[in-house]
N, C-alpha and C positions, 0 to 999 in steps of 0.2 A: 504494500500500500504506500509506504513512504517513498519508494522509488518512483511509483506512478505519479504521486503528487509533485515530487521533485522534477520529474520530466515535464509535467504540465507547466510549471512555473518557469522552467528554463527554455521552453519552446513556445513563446506566445504567438509567434507568426504561423504556427501550424494549425490554422483554422479552416482549411479547405473543405473538410468534411463536416461542416456545421449541419446539425439535424434540425429541420424545421418542424417543431411539434405541432404547429397549426396547419400544416399542409393538407392533412386529411381529417381535420377536426370535425366531429359530429356533436351537435348540441346534446347535452344530457337532459332527459325528460323525466317527469314523474309519472305516476300510474295513470293520470288523466291525459298524458301526452303534452302537458305544458312544459316549456323549457324551465329547468331548475333555476332557482335564484330568486332575488327580490326585484320587484318592479318599482318600488318606491324610491324616490330621489329627494334629497341628496342621500348618498350612502354614508352613514356615520359609523366610524370604527373607534374602538377603545383598546389601548394597549393592554393585553392580558398577561403576557409572560415574555421573558427574555432569556435566551441561552447565551452563556459567555464561556470563553476558554480562559482558564487561569494557568499561566505557565510562561516560561521564558521563550518557548518556540513551538513550532508544529510538532516537534519530536518529544516535547516534555510538557507535563501539566495534566489538567483534567477539566471537565466541563461542570458548570454549576448553573442553576436556574433561579431566576426571580419570578415568582408567580403571585398574581393578585388573588388574595384569599379573603373569605369572610371569617373573621375570628370571633368565636362566641364571647359575648360580653364586652368586646372591644369595637367590632365593626370591621369594615374592609381595610386591609393594609397589605403591603408587599411583604412576602416571605422569601428568604434566601434558603435554597436547598443546596447544601454543599456536602455531599456524601452523607455521613451520619449527623452532621451539624445542620439544624434547622432553626433559623432565627428571624425575628421580625426586622424589617427595615433593610438598610444597606447603603452602600456608597453610590448614590445615583450618578455622580460625575463619572465614575468608573464604568457604570452600566452603559451610559450613553456613548462613551468613548470606545468601549471595547465589546459592546454587544455583538453577538455573532448572528443570531437568528431572533427576529422580533415577531411575536404572534399577536394578531389583533382579532377582536371579536366584534361582529356587527351589532350595533345597538339600535 
């Protein structure tokens, strides 16, 4: 895996075989034959969770997640899941700078 990632980052010009995922796209429909999704606009989304990589490089470290949770007796807050360590809150400057994958939920 590491060799493959290393090759990708060292050969950025090798994009001749780009795959077009939309070339043969077919709309997803529900049981009634309606196209899936929402018709109401504007589409409003809210950040639900963030995955981050903590470590010095691609070859070292691990992943953690910040997830918006409803905490009994407290209300809604962000929770950091870091292996066996689970805590409220976190360093949001670090999250926004180093967030790897951001998950949004439609509201």
